[in-house]
PyMOL Python script that loads the backbone (N, CA, C, O; Angstrom):
from pymol import cmd

cmd.read_pdbstr("""\
ATOM      1  N   UNK A   1     103.200  95.623  96.119  1.00  0.00           N
ATOM      2  CA  UNK A   1     101.789  95.367  95.898  1.00  0.00           C
ATOM      3  C   UNK A   1     101.270  96.150  94.690  1.00  0.00           C
ATOM      4  O   UNK A   1     100.467  95.627  93.917  1.00  0.00           O
ATOM      5  N   UNK A   2     101.715  97.385  94.520  1.00  0.00           N
ATOM      6  CA  UNK A   2     101.212  98.197  93.423  1.00  0.00           C
ATOM      7  C   UNK A   2     101.764  97.748  92.081  1.00  0.00           C
ATOM      8  O   UNK A   2     101.238  98.148  91.043  1.00  0.00           O
ATOM      9  N   UNK A   3     102.814  96.925  92.071  1.00  0.00           N
ATOM     10  CA  UNK A   3     103.388  96.464  90.817  1.00  0.00           C
ATOM     11  C   UNK A   3     102.676  95.223  90.282  1.00  0.00           C
ATOM     12  O   UNK A   3     102.987  94.769  89.181  1.00  0.00           O
ATOM     13  N   UNK A   4     101.748  94.674  91.022  1.00  0.00           N
ATOM     14  CA  UNK A   4     100.998  93.518  90.546  1.00  0.00           C
ATOM     15  C   UNK A   4     100.090  93.893  89.392  1.00  0.00           C
ATOM     16  O   UNK A   4      99.978  93.146  88.420  1.00  0.00           O
ATOM     17  N   UNK A   5      99.441  95.041  89.489  1.00  0.00           N
ATOM     18  CA  UNK A   5      98.509  95.489  88.463  1.00  0.00           C
ATOM     19  C   UNK A   5      99.294  96.291  87.436  1.00  0.00           C
ATOM     20  O   UNK A   5      99.810  97.365  87.747  1.00  0.00           O
ATOM     21  N   UNK A   6      99.389  95.772  86.208  1.00  0.00           N
ATOM     22  CA  UNK A   6     100.170  96.456  85.179  1.00  0.00           C
ATOM     23  C   UNK A   6      99.350  97.529  84.475  1.00  0.00           C
ATOM     24  O   UNK A   6      99.793  98.670  84.349  1.00  0.00           O
ATOM     25  N   UNK A   7      98.150  97.165  84.016  1.00  0.00           N
ATOM     26  CA  UNK A   7      97.303  98.145  83.330  1.00  0.00           C
ATOM     27  C   UNK A   7      95.892  97.611  83.219  1.00  0.00           C
ATOM     28  O   UNK A   7      95.693  96.396  83.242  1.00  0.00           O
ATOM     29  N   UNK A   8      94.904  98.489  83.099  1.00  0.00           N
ATOM     30  CA  UNK A   8      93.540  98.033  82.838  1.00  0.00           C
ATOM     31  C   UNK A   8      93.403  97.669  81.360  1.00  0.00           C
ATOM     32  O   UNK A   8      94.002  98.312  80.498  1.00  0.00           O
ATOM     33  N   UNK A   9      92.632  96.659  81.080  1.00  0.00           N
ATOM     34  CA  UNK A   9      92.391  96.252  79.695  1.00  0.00           C
ATOM     35  C   UNK A   9      91.042  96.813  79.269  1.00  0.00           C
ATOM     36  O   UNK A   9      89.995  96.383  79.753  1.00  0.00           O
ATOM     37  N   UNK A  10      91.081  97.771  78.362  1.00  0.00           N
ATOM     38  CA  UNK A  10      89.867  98.442  77.907  1.00  0.00           C
ATOM     39  C   UNK A  10      89.612  98.036  76.467  1.00  0.00           C
ATOM     40  O   UNK A  10      90.398  98.352  75.574  1.00  0.00           O
ATOM     41  N   UNK A  11      88.509  97.336  76.246  1.00  0.00           N
ATOM     42  CA  UNK A  11      88.080  96.960  74.902  1.00  0.00           C
ATOM     43  C   UNK A  11      86.558  96.978  74.892  1.00  0.00           C
ATOM     44  O   UNK A  11      85.919  97.225  75.914  1.00  0.00           O
ATOM     45  N   UNK A  12      85.997  96.715  73.738  1.00  0.00           N
ATOM     46  CA  UNK A  12      84.544  96.735  73.639  1.00  0.00           C
ATOM     47  C   UNK A  12      83.923  95.627  74.487  1.00  0.00           C
ATOM     48  O   UNK A  12      82.905  95.842  75.145  1.00  0.00           O
ATOM     49  N   UNK A  13      84.531  94.453  74.473  1.00  0.00           N
ATOM     50  CA  UNK A  13      84.018  93.335  75.261  1.00  0.00           C
ATOM     51  C   UNK A  13      84.169  93.609  76.753  1.00  0.00           C
ATOM     52  O   UNK A  13      83.259  93.334  77.534  1.00  0.00           O
ATOM     53  N   UNK A  14      85.317  94.148  77.144  1.00  0.00           N
ATOM     54  CA  UNK A  14      85.535  94.440  78.556  1.00  0.00           C
ATOM     55  C   UNK A  14      84.660  95.584  79.041  1.00  0.00           C
ATOM     56  O   UNK A  14      84.300  95.630  80.218  1.00  0.00           O
ATOM     57  N   UNK A  15      84.315  96.504  78.158  1.00  0.00           N
ATOM     58  CA  UNK A  15      83.415  97.592  78.546  1.00  0.00           C
ATOM     59  C   UNK A  15      82.010  97.072  78.827  1.00  0.00           C
ATOM     60  O   UNK A  15      81.329  97.564  79.726  1.00  0.00           O
ATOM     61  N   UNK A  16      81.580  96.079  78.057  1.00  0.00           N
ATOM     62  CA  UNK A  16      80.260  95.497  78.329  1.00  0.00           C
ATOM     63  C   UNK A  16      80.283  94.690  79.626  1.00  0.00           C
ATOM     64  O   UNK A  16      79.276  94.620  80.331  1.00  0.00           O
ATOM     65  N   UNK A  17      81.425  94.084  79.942  1.00  0.00           N
ATOM     66  CA  UNK A  17      81.555  93.386  81.227  1.00  0.00           C
ATOM     67  C   UNK A  17      81.548  94.365  82.396  1.00  0.00           C
ATOM     68  O   UNK A  17      81.030  94.056  83.469  1.00  0.00           O
ATOM     69  N   UNK A  18      82.129  95.556  82.183  1.00  0.00           N
ATOM     70  CA  UNK A  18      82.195  96.561  83.244  1.00  0.00           C
ATOM     71  C   UNK A  18      80.798  97.028  83.658  1.00  0.00           C
ATOM     72  O   UNK A  18      80.592  97.425  84.805  1.00  0.00           O
ATOM     73  N   UNK A  19      79.851  96.982  82.739  1.00  0.00           N
ATOM     74  CA  UNK A  19      78.485  97.371  83.082  1.00  0.00           C
ATOM     75  C   UNK A  19      77.862  96.403  84.085  1.00  0.00           C
ATOM     76  O   UNK A  19      76.983  96.782  84.860  1.00  0.00           O
ATOM     77  N   UNK A  20      78.321  95.157  84.066  1.00  0.00           N
ATOM     78  CA  UNK A  20      77.799  94.165  85.018  1.00  0.00           C
ATOM     79  C   UNK A  20      78.694  94.013  86.244  1.00  0.00           C
ATOM     80  O   UNK A  20      78.475  93.119  87.062  1.00  0.00           O
ATOM     81  N   UNK A  21      79.703  94.879  86.380  1.00  0.00           N
ATOM     82  CA  UNK A  21      80.520  94.883  87.590  1.00  0.00           C
ATOM     83  C   UNK A  21      81.787  94.053  87.512  1.00  0.00           C
ATOM     84  O   UNK A  21      82.400  93.778  88.543  1.00  0.00           O
ATOM     85  N   UNK A  22      82.200  93.643  86.311  1.00  0.00           N
ATOM     86  CA  UNK A  22      83.424  92.861  86.137  1.00  0.00           C
ATOM     87  C   UNK A  22      84.443  93.730  85.406  1.00  0.00           C
ATOM     88  O   UNK A  22      84.174  94.231  84.314  1.00  0.00           O
ATOM     89  N   UNK A  23      85.614  93.904  86.017  1.00  0.00           N
ATOM     90  CA  UNK A  23      86.668  94.724  85.442  1.00  0.00           C
ATOM     91  C   UNK A  23      87.877  93.848  85.149  1.00  0.00           C
ATOM     92  O   UNK A  23      88.174  92.925  85.907  1.00  0.00           O
ATOM     93  N   UNK A  24      88.581  94.132  84.043  1.00  0.00           N
ATOM     94  CA  UNK A  24      89.673  93.284  83.582  1.00  0.00           C
ATOM     95  C   UNK A  24      90.979  94.065  83.629  1.00  0.00           C
ATOM     96  O   UNK A  24      91.053  95.207  83.175  1.00  0.00           O
ATOM     97  N   UNK A  25      92.018  93.425  84.191  1.00  0.00           N
ATOM     98  CA  UNK A  25      93.335  94.034  84.316  1.00  0.00           C
ATOM     99  C   UNK A  25      94.401  93.070  83.833  1.00  0.00           C
ATOM    100  O   UNK A  25      94.246  91.853  83.933  1.00  0.00           O
ATOM    101  N   UNK A  26      95.490  93.629  83.305  1.00  0.00           N
ATOM    102  CA  UNK A  26      96.672  92.822  83.058  1.00  0.00           C
ATOM    103  C   UNK A  26      97.490  92.854  84.342  1.00  0.00           C
ATOM    104  O   UNK A  26      97.762  93.922  84.890  1.00  0.00           O
ATOM    105  N   UNK A  27      97.882  91.668  84.820  1.00  0.00           N
ATOM    106  CA  UNK A  27      98.596  91.574  86.088  1.00  0.00           C
ATOM    107  C   UNK A  27      99.918  90.844  85.879  1.00  0.00           C
ATOM    108  O   UNK A  27     100.180  90.285  84.813  1.00  0.00           O
ATOM    109  N   UNK A  28     100.736  90.863  86.915  1.00  0.00           N
ATOM    110  CA  UNK A  28     102.031  90.194  86.880  1.00  0.00           C
ATOM    111  C   UNK A  28     101.836  88.685  86.793  1.00  0.00           C
ATOM    112  O   UNK A  28     100.861  88.152  87.323  1.00  0.00           O
ATOM    113  N   UNK A  29     102.764  87.993  86.121  1.00  0.00           N
ATOM    114  CA  UNK A  29     102.664  86.546  85.939  1.00  0.00           C
ATOM    115  C   UNK A  29     102.631  85.799  87.274  1.00  0.00           C
ATOM    116  O   UNK A  29     101.951  84.781  87.393  1.00  0.00           O
ATOM    117  N   UNK A  30     103.352  86.290  88.265  1.00  0.00           N
ATOM    118  CA  UNK A  30     103.455  85.595  89.551  1.00  0.00           C
ATOM    119  C   UNK A  30     102.315  85.927  90.506  1.00  0.00           C
ATOM    120  O   UNK A  30     102.270  85.386  91.611  1.00  0.00           O
ATOM    121  N   UNK A  31     101.400  86.794  90.114  1.00  0.00           N
ATOM    122  CA  UNK A  31     100.317  87.228  90.998  1.00  0.00           C
ATOM    123  C   UNK A  31      99.298  86.107  91.194  1.00  0.00           C
ATOM    124  O   UNK A  31      98.912  85.426  90.244  1.00  0.00           O
ATOM    125  N   UNK A  32      98.873  85.928  92.440  1.00  0.00           N
ATOM    126  CA  UNK A  32      97.816  84.968  92.748  1.00  0.00           C
ATOM    127  C   UNK A  32      96.489  85.714  92.870  1.00  0.00           C
ATOM    128  O   UNK A  32      96.447  86.945  92.864  1.00  0.00           O
ATOM    129  N   UNK A  33      95.408  84.943  92.982  1.00  0.00           N
ATOM    130  CA  UNK A  33      94.088  85.564  93.100  1.00  0.00           C
ATOM    131  C   UNK A  33      93.971  86.409  94.366  1.00  0.00           C
ATOM    132  O   UNK A  33      93.386  87.491  94.337  1.00  0.00           O
ATOM    133  N   UNK A  34      94.519  85.924  95.470  1.00  0.00           N
ATOM    134  CA  UNK A  34      94.442  86.696  96.713  1.00  0.00           C
ATOM    135  C   UNK A  34      95.294  87.953  96.635  1.00  0.00           C
ATOM    136  O   UNK A  34      94.915  88.991  97.178  1.00  0.00           O
ATOM    137  N   UNK A  35      96.447  87.875  95.962  1.00  0.00           N
ATOM    138  CA  UNK A  35      97.279  89.068  95.773  1.00  0.00           C
ATOM    139  C   UNK A  35      96.542  90.124  94.961  1.00  0.00           C
ATOM    140  O   UNK A  35      96.574  91.309  95.294  1.00  0.00           O
ATOM    141  N   UNK A  36      95.875  89.686  93.887  1.00  0.00           N
ATOM    142  CA  UNK A  36      95.133  90.615  93.033  1.00  0.00           C
ATOM    143  C   UNK A  36      93.981  91.231  93.807  1.00  0.00           C
ATOM    144  O   UNK A  36      93.736  92.432  93.703  1.00  0.00           O
ATOM    145  N   UNK A  37      93.275  90.423  94.580  1.00  0.00           N
ATOM    146  CA  UNK A  37      92.143  90.933  95.367  1.00  0.00           C
ATOM    147  C   UNK A  37      92.597  92.003  96.347  1.00  0.00           C
ATOM    148  O   UNK A  37      91.971  93.059  96.444  1.00  0.00           O
ATOM    149  N   UNK A  38      93.677  91.743  97.074  1.00  0.00           N
ATOM    150  CA  UNK A  38      94.186  92.718  98.036  1.00  0.00           C
ATOM    151  C   UNK A  38      94.657  93.995  97.346  1.00  0.00           C
ATOM    152  O   UNK A  38      94.417  95.094  97.846  1.00  0.00           O
ATOM    153  N   UNK A  39      95.322  93.859  96.205  1.00  0.00           N
ATOM    154  CA  UNK A  39      95.834  95.030  95.496  1.00  0.00           C
ATOM    155  C   UNK A  39      94.703  95.903  94.966  1.00  0.00           C
ATOM    156  O   UNK A  39      94.766  97.127  95.082  1.00  0.00           O
ATOM    157  N   UNK A  40      93.670  95.296  94.387  1.00  0.00           N
ATOM    158  CA  UNK A  40      92.531  96.061  93.858  1.00  0.00           C
ATOM    159  C   UNK A  40      91.782  96.751  94.992  1.00  0.00           C
ATOM    160  O   UNK A  40      91.412  97.919  94.869  1.00  0.00           O
ATOM    161  N   UNK A  41      91.555  96.038  96.095  1.00  0.00           N
ATOM    162  CA  UNK A  41      90.836  96.644  97.220  1.00  0.00           C
ATOM    163  C   UNK A  41      91.617  97.787  97.832  1.00  0.00           C
ATOM    164  O   UNK A  41      91.028  98.791  98.234  1.00  0.00           O
ATOM    165  N   UNK A  42      92.928  97.657  97.911  1.00  0.00           N
ATOM    166  CA  UNK A  42      93.739  98.711  98.510  1.00  0.00           C
ATOM    167  C   UNK A  42      93.886  99.912  97.575  1.00  0.00           C
ATOM    168  O   UNK A  42      93.790 101.056  98.021  1.00  0.00           O
ATOM    169  N   UNK A  43      94.115  99.668  96.301  1.00  0.00           N
ATOM    170  CA  UNK A  43      94.393 100.751  95.363  1.00  0.00           C
ATOM    171  C   UNK A  43      93.144 101.536  94.987  1.00  0.00           C
ATOM    172  O   UNK A  43      93.180 102.766  94.951  1.00  0.00           O
ATOM    173  N   UNK A  44      92.029 100.841  94.705  1.00  0.00           N
ATOM    174  CA  UNK A  44      90.811 101.513  94.255  1.00  0.00           C
ATOM    175  C   UNK A  44      89.785 101.711  95.365  1.00  0.00           C
ATOM    176  O   UNK A  44      88.772 102.376  95.145  1.00  0.00           O
ATOM    177  N   UNK A  45      90.021 101.146  96.564  1.00  0.00           N
ATOM    178  CA  UNK A  45      89.120 101.273  97.706  1.00  0.00           C
ATOM    179  C   UNK A  45      87.703 100.791  97.377  1.00  0.00           C
ATOM    180  O   UNK A  45      86.719 101.502  97.584  1.00  0.00           O
ATOM    181  N   UNK A  46      87.635  99.567  96.862  1.00  0.00           N
ATOM    182  CA  UNK A  46      86.364  98.923  96.548  1.00  0.00           C
ATOM    183  C   UNK A  46      86.350  97.539  97.198  1.00  0.00           C
ATOM    184  O   UNK A  46      87.379  97.055  97.670  1.00  0.00           O
ATOM    185  N   UNK A  47      85.182  96.914  97.216  1.00  0.00           N
ATOM    186  CA  UNK A  47      85.036  95.570  97.772  1.00  0.00           C
ATOM    187  C   UNK A  47      84.999  94.561  96.617  1.00  0.00           C
ATOM    188  O   UNK A  47      84.121  94.633  95.757  1.00  0.00           O
ATOM    189  N   UNK A  48      85.950  93.624  96.601  1.00  0.00           N
ATOM    190  CA  UNK A  48      86.042  92.607  95.558  1.00  0.00           C
ATOM    191  C   UNK A  48      85.329  91.343  96.028  1.00  0.00           C
ATOM    192  O   UNK A  48      85.572  90.857  97.132  1.00  0.00           O
ATOM    193  N   UNK A  49      84.442  90.813  95.175  1.00  0.00           N
ATOM    194  CA  UNK A  49      83.706  89.597  95.496  1.00  0.00           C
ATOM    195  C   UNK A  49      84.481  88.372  95.018  1.00  0.00           C
ATOM    196  O   UNK A  49      84.646  87.416  95.775  1.00  0.00           O
ATOM    197  N   UNK A  50      84.960  88.387  93.767  1.00  0.00           N
ATOM    198  CA  UNK A  50      85.681  87.234  93.239  1.00  0.00           C
ATOM    199  C   UNK A  50      86.706  87.685  92.202  1.00  0.00           C
ATOM    200  O   UNK A  50      86.612  88.777  91.643  1.00  0.00           O
ATOM    201  N   UNK A  51      87.690  86.811  91.960  1.00  0.00           N
ATOM    202  CA  UNK A  51      88.739  87.073  90.979  1.00  0.00           C
ATOM    203  C   UNK A  51      88.924  85.817  90.137  1.00  0.00           C
ATOM    204  O   UNK A  51      89.048  84.715  90.672  1.00  0.00           O
ATOM    205  N   UNK A  52      88.942  85.987  88.823  1.00  0.00           N
ATOM    206  CA  UNK A  52      89.277  84.896  87.905  1.00  0.00           C
ATOM    207  C   UNK A  52      90.544  85.310  87.164  1.00  0.00           C
ATOM    208  O   UNK A  52      90.665  86.456  86.733  1.00  0.00           O
ATOM    209  N   UNK A  53      91.483  84.385  87.016  1.00  0.00           N
ATOM    210  CA  UNK A  53      92.713  84.680  86.306  1.00  0.00           C
ATOM    211  C   UNK A  53      92.867  83.751  85.115  1.00  0.00           C
ATOM    212  O   UNK A  53      92.356  82.631  85.113  1.00  0.00           O
ATOM    213  N   UNK A  54      93.578  84.232  84.101  1.00  0.00           N
ATOM    214  CA  UNK A  54      93.856  83.425  82.912  1.00  0.00           C
ATOM    215  C   UNK A  54      95.210  83.833  82.363  1.00  0.00           C
ATOM    216  O   UNK A  54      95.534  85.019  82.289  1.00  0.00           O
ATOM    217  N   UNK A  55      96.002  82.834  81.978  1.00  0.00           N
ATOM    218  CA  UNK A  55      97.278  83.099  81.325  1.00  0.00           C
ATOM    219  C   UNK A  55      97.019  83.089  79.826  1.00  0.00           C
ATOM    220  O   UNK A  55      96.553  82.092  79.274  1.00  0.00           O
ATOM    221  N   UNK A  56      97.325  84.210  79.171  1.00  0.00           N
ATOM    222  CA  UNK A  56      97.049  84.369  77.752  1.00  0.00           C
ATOM    223  C   UNK A  56      98.341  84.229  76.958  1.00  0.00           C
ATOM    224  O   UNK A  56      99.392  84.734  77.353  1.00  0.00           O
ATOM    225  N   UNK A  57      98.241  83.547  75.854  1.00  0.00           N
ATOM    226  CA  UNK A  57      99.399  83.372  74.995  1.00  0.00           C
ATOM    227  C   UNK A  57      99.534  84.586  74.094  1.00  0.00           C
ATOM    228  O   UNK A  57      98.567  85.006  73.460  1.00  0.00           O
ATOM    229  N   UNK A  58     100.725  85.146  74.038  1.00  0.00           N
ATOM    230  CA  UNK A  58     100.967  86.284  73.187  1.00  0.00           C
ATOM    231  C   UNK A  58     101.136  85.864  71.745  1.00  0.00           C
ATOM    232  O   UNK A  58     101.314  84.681  71.456  1.00  0.00           O
ATOM    233  N   UNK A  59     101.085  86.803  70.857  1.00  0.00           N
ATOM    234  CA  UNK A  59     101.252  86.527  69.439  1.00  0.00           C
ATOM    235  C   UNK A  59     102.731  86.600  69.072  1.00  0.00           C
ATOM    236  O   UNK A  59     103.450  87.479  69.545  1.00  0.00           O
ATOM    237  N   UNK A  60     103.177  85.685  68.237  1.00  0.00           N
ATOM    238  CA  UNK A  60     104.551  85.720  67.754  1.00  0.00           C
ATOM    239  C   UNK A  60     104.682  86.854  66.741  1.00  0.00           C
ATOM    240  O   UNK A  60     103.802  87.045  65.902  1.00  0.00           O
ATOM    241  N   UNK A  61     105.757  87.591  66.818  1.00  0.00           N
ATOM    242  CA  UNK A  61     105.984  88.683  65.880  1.00  0.00           C
ATOM    243  C   UNK A  61     107.126  88.314  64.951  1.00  0.00           C
ATOM    244  O   UNK A  61     108.033  87.568  65.319  1.00  0.00           O
ATOM    245  N   UNK A  62     107.067  88.844  63.751  1.00  0.00           N
ATOM    246  CA  UNK A  62     108.110  88.559  62.767  1.00  0.00           C
ATOM    247  C   UNK A  62     108.955  89.795  62.544  1.00  0.00           C
ATOM    248  O   UNK A  62     108.463  90.923  62.553  1.00  0.00           O
ATOM    249  N   UNK A  63     110.234  89.554  62.346  1.00  0.00           N
ATOM    250  CA  UNK A  63     111.139  90.625  61.974  1.00  0.00           C
ATOM    251  C   UNK A  63     112.074  90.090  60.904  1.00  0.00           C
ATOM    252  O   UNK A  63     111.846  88.997  60.386  1.00  0.00           O
ATOM    253  N   UNK A  64     113.100  90.816  60.566  1.00  0.00           N
ATOM    254  CA  UNK A  64     113.951  90.394  59.452  1.00  0.00           C
ATOM    255  C   UNK A  64     114.768  89.149  59.766  1.00  0.00           C
ATOM    256  O   UNK A  64     115.290  88.509  58.853  1.00  0.00           O
ATOM    257  N   UNK A  65     114.886  88.798  61.029  1.00  0.00           N
ATOM    258  CA  UNK A  65     115.635  87.607  61.407  1.00  0.00           C
ATOM    259  C   UNK A  65     114.736  86.380  61.574  1.00  0.00           C
ATOM    260  O   UNK A  65     115.238  85.291  61.855  1.00  0.00           O
ATOM    261  N   UNK A  66     113.439  86.530  61.412  1.00  0.00           N
ATOM    262  CA  UNK A  66     112.498  85.432  61.582  1.00  0.00           C
ATOM    263  C   UNK A  66     111.472  85.773  62.641  1.00  0.00           C
ATOM    264  O   UNK A  66     111.196  86.944  62.902  1.00  0.00           O
ATOM    265  N   UNK A  67     110.913  84.749  63.246  1.00  0.00           N
ATOM    266  CA  UNK A  67     109.882  84.958  64.263  1.00  0.00           C
ATOM    267  C   UNK A  67     110.536  85.123  65.630  1.00  0.00           C
ATOM    268  O   UNK A  67     111.513  84.445  65.949  1.00  0.00           O
ATOM    269  N   UNK A  68     109.988  86.024  66.429  1.00  0.00           N
ATOM    270  CA  UNK A  68     110.500  86.239  67.784  1.00  0.00           C
ATOM    271  C   UNK A  68     109.735  85.347  68.759  1.00  0.00           C
ATOM    272  O   UNK A  68     108.745  84.713  68.395  1.00  0.00           O
ATOM    273  N   UNK A  69     110.204  85.311  69.983  1.00  0.00           N
ATOM    274  CA  UNK A  69     109.593  84.445  70.981  1.00  0.00           C
ATOM    275  C   UNK A  69     108.199  84.945  71.361  1.00  0.00           C
ATOM    276  O   UNK A  69     107.896  86.134  71.265  1.00  0.00           O
ATOM    277  N   UNK A  70     107.379  84.022  71.786  1.00  0.00           N
ATOM    278  CA  UNK A  70     106.012  84.343  72.172  1.00  0.00           C
ATOM    279  C   UNK A  70     106.016  84.861  73.602  1.00  0.00           C
ATOM    280  O   UNK A  70     106.610  84.243  74.485  1.00  0.00           O
ATOM    281  N   UNK A  71     105.366  85.976  73.834  1.00  0.00           N
ATOM    282  CA  UNK A  71     105.285  86.573  75.159  1.00  0.00           C
ATOM    283  C   UNK A  71     103.948  86.188  75.800  1.00  0.00           C
ATOM    284  O   UNK A  71     102.885  86.498  75.263  1.00  0.00           O
ATOM    285  N   UNK A  72     104.008  85.522  76.932  1.00  0.00           N
ATOM    286  CA  UNK A  72     102.813  85.172  77.676  1.00  0.00           C
ATOM    287  C   UNK A  72     102.504  86.278  78.678  1.00  0.00           C
ATOM    288  O   UNK A  72     103.412  86.945  79.172  1.00  0.00           O
ATOM    289  N   UNK A  73     101.211  86.472  78.978  1.00  0.00           N
ATOM    290  CA  UNK A  73     100.810  87.466  79.955  1.00  0.00           C
ATOM    291  C   UNK A  73      99.581  86.947  80.695  1.00  0.00           C
ATOM    292  O   UNK A  73      98.922  86.006  80.253  1.00  0.00           O
ATOM    293  N   UNK A  74      99.291  87.569  81.810  1.00  0.00           N
ATOM    294  CA  UNK A  74      98.204  87.115  82.675  1.00  0.00           C
ATOM    295  C   UNK A  74      97.175  88.222  82.827  1.00  0.00           C
ATOM    296  O   UNK A  74      97.516  89.391  83.004  1.00  0.00           O
ATOM    297  N   UNK A  75      95.906  87.829  82.755  1.00  0.00           N
ATOM    298  CA  UNK A  75      94.846  88.806  82.993  1.00  0.00           C
ATOM    299  C   UNK A  75      93.990  88.339  84.153  1.00  0.00           C
ATOM    300  O   UNK A  75      93.862  87.144  84.420  1.00  0.00           O
ATOM    301  N   UNK A  76      93.408  89.307  84.832  1.00  0.00           N
ATOM    302  CA  UNK A  76      92.543  89.025  85.970  1.00  0.00           C
ATOM    303  C   UNK A  76      91.203  89.710  85.744  1.00  0.00           C
ATOM    304  O   UNK A  76      91.144  90.899  85.433  1.00  0.00           O
ATOM    305  N   UNK A  77      90.129  88.946  85.904  1.00  0.00           N
ATOM    306  CA  UNK A  77      88.779  89.479  85.810  1.00  0.00           C
ATOM    307  C   UNK A  77      88.229  89.589  87.226  1.00  0.00           C
ATOM    308  O   UNK A  77      88.048  88.587  87.917  1.00  0.00           O
ATOM    309  N   UNK A  78      87.968  90.822  87.646  1.00  0.00           N
ATOM    310  CA  UNK A  78      87.613  91.119  89.033  1.00  0.00           C
ATOM    311  C   UNK A  78      86.145  91.497  89.103  1.00  0.00           C
ATOM    312  O   UNK A  78      85.706  92.434  88.435  1.00  0.00           O
ATOM    313  N   UNK A  79      85.387  90.769  89.910  1.00  0.00           N
ATOM    314  CA  UNK A  79      83.969  91.095  90.127  1.00  0.00           C
ATOM    315  C   UNK A  79      83.859  91.889  91.419  1.00  0.00           C
ATOM    316  O   UNK A  79      84.335  91.462  92.471  1.00  0.00           O
ATOM    317  N   UNK A  80      83.219  93.059  91.321  1.00  0.00           N
ATOM    318  CA  UNK A  80      83.043  93.916  92.489  1.00  0.00           C
ATOM    319  C   UNK A  80      81.676  93.679  93.122  1.00  0.00           C
ATOM    320  O   UNK A  80      80.773  93.109  92.509  1.00  0.00           O
ATOM    321  N   UNK A  81      81.555  94.126  94.350  1.00  0.00           N
ATOM    322  CA  UNK A  81      80.278  94.038  95.056  1.00  0.00           C
ATOM    323  C   UNK A  81      79.254  94.928  94.353  1.00  0.00           C
ATOM    324  O   UNK A  81      79.628  95.918  93.724  1.00  0.00           O
ATOM    325  N   UNK A  82      77.971  94.590  94.452  1.00  0.00           N
ATOM    326  CA  UNK A  82      76.944  95.424  93.814  1.00  0.00           C
ATOM    327  C   UNK A  82      77.016  96.871  94.286  1.00  0.00           C
ATOM    328  O   UNK A  82      77.136  97.141  95.481  1.00  0.00           O
ATOM    329  N   UNK A  83      76.943  97.788  93.342  1.00  0.00           N
ATOM    330  CA  UNK A  83      77.004  99.216  93.664  1.00  0.00           C
ATOM    331  C   UNK A  83      78.401  99.805  93.626  1.00  0.00           C
ATOM    332  O   UNK A  83      78.545 101.027  93.636  1.00  0.00           O
ATOM    333  N   UNK A  84      79.431  98.981  93.582  1.00  0.00           N
ATOM    334  CA  UNK A  84      80.805  99.467  93.523  1.00  0.00           C
ATOM    335  C   UNK A  84      81.199  99.720  92.071  1.00  0.00           C
ATOM    336  O   UNK A  84      80.764  99.006  91.168  1.00  0.00           O
ATOM    337  N   UNK A  85      82.030 100.747  91.853  1.00  0.00           N
ATOM    338  CA  UNK A  85      82.520 101.077  90.513  1.00  0.00           C
ATOM    339  C   UNK A  85      83.968 101.532  90.619  1.00  0.00           C
ATOM    340  O   UNK A  85      84.408 102.010  91.665  1.00  0.00           O
ATOM    341  N   UNK A  86      84.706 101.375  89.518  1.00  0.00           N
ATOM    342  CA  UNK A  86      86.067 101.892  89.418  1.00  0.00           C
ATOM    343  C   UNK A  86      86.034 103.059  88.443  1.00  0.00           C
ATOM    344  O   UNK A  86      85.557 102.922  87.317  1.00  0.00           O
ATOM    345  N   UNK A  87      86.536 104.190  88.873  1.00  0.00           N
ATOM    346  CA  UNK A  87      86.373 105.442  88.123  1.00  0.00           C
ATOM    347  C   UNK A  87      87.117 105.452  86.794  1.00  0.00           C
ATOM    348  O   UNK A  87      86.660 106.099  85.852  1.00  0.00           O
ATOM    349  N   UNK A  88      88.252 104.755  86.683  1.00  0.00           N
ATOM    350  CA  UNK A  88      89.024 104.838  85.443  1.00  0.00           C
ATOM    351  C   UNK A  88      88.289 104.182  84.281  1.00  0.00           C
ATOM    352  O   UNK A  88      88.542 104.522  83.125  1.00  0.00           O
ATOM    353  N   UNK A  89      87.391 103.254  84.562  1.00  0.00           N
ATOM    354  CA  UNK A  89      86.613 102.617  83.500  1.00  0.00           C
ATOM    355  C   UNK A  89      85.395 103.458  83.141  1.00  0.00           C
ATOM    356  O   UNK A  89      84.825 103.292  82.063  1.00  0.00           O
ATOM    357  N   UNK A  90      85.000 104.341  84.015  1.00  0.00           N
ATOM    358  CA  UNK A  90      83.827 105.175  83.778  1.00  0.00           C
ATOM    359  C   UNK A  90      84.182 106.444  83.020  1.00  0.00           C
ATOM    360  O   UNK A  90      83.282 107.194  82.642  1.00  0.00           O
ATOM    361  N   UNK A  91      85.459 106.709  82.785  1.00  0.00           N
ATOM    362  CA  UNK A  91      85.877 107.881  82.047  1.00  0.00           C
ATOM    363  C   UNK A  91      86.128 109.087  82.934  1.00  0.00           C
ATOM    364  O   UNK A  91      86.306 110.195  82.427  1.00  0.00           O
ATOM    365  N   UNK A  92      86.147 108.900  84.231  1.00  0.00           N
ATOM    366  CA  UNK A  92      86.381 110.026  85.148  1.00  0.00           C
ATOM    367  C   UNK A  92      87.778 109.995  85.687  1.00  0.00           C
ATOM    368  O   UNK A  92      88.155 110.863  86.474  1.00  0.00           O
TER     369      UNK A  92
END
""", "prot")
cmd.dss("prot")
cmd.show_as("cartoon", "prot")
cmd.util.cbc("prot")
cmd.orient("prot")
């Protein structure tokens, strides 16, 4: 269960979403919305209202042999109940 969540995605856009209670994580490709919801609730001890997932296309990289394969990854946007917060996004 703990391997579903790979890392939090921290950017300027995601920080503005965090103010409204939506947190963004990179998750495993095979993770479903219910798996992500259970993992976030268990790991951070918060109440999750909804989960949106998106498969993002990675950028092709070039090296001396040509272009390498494109790496796909999955992100999950998690909306928490009003008043709930995740400490790692708050800087604590």
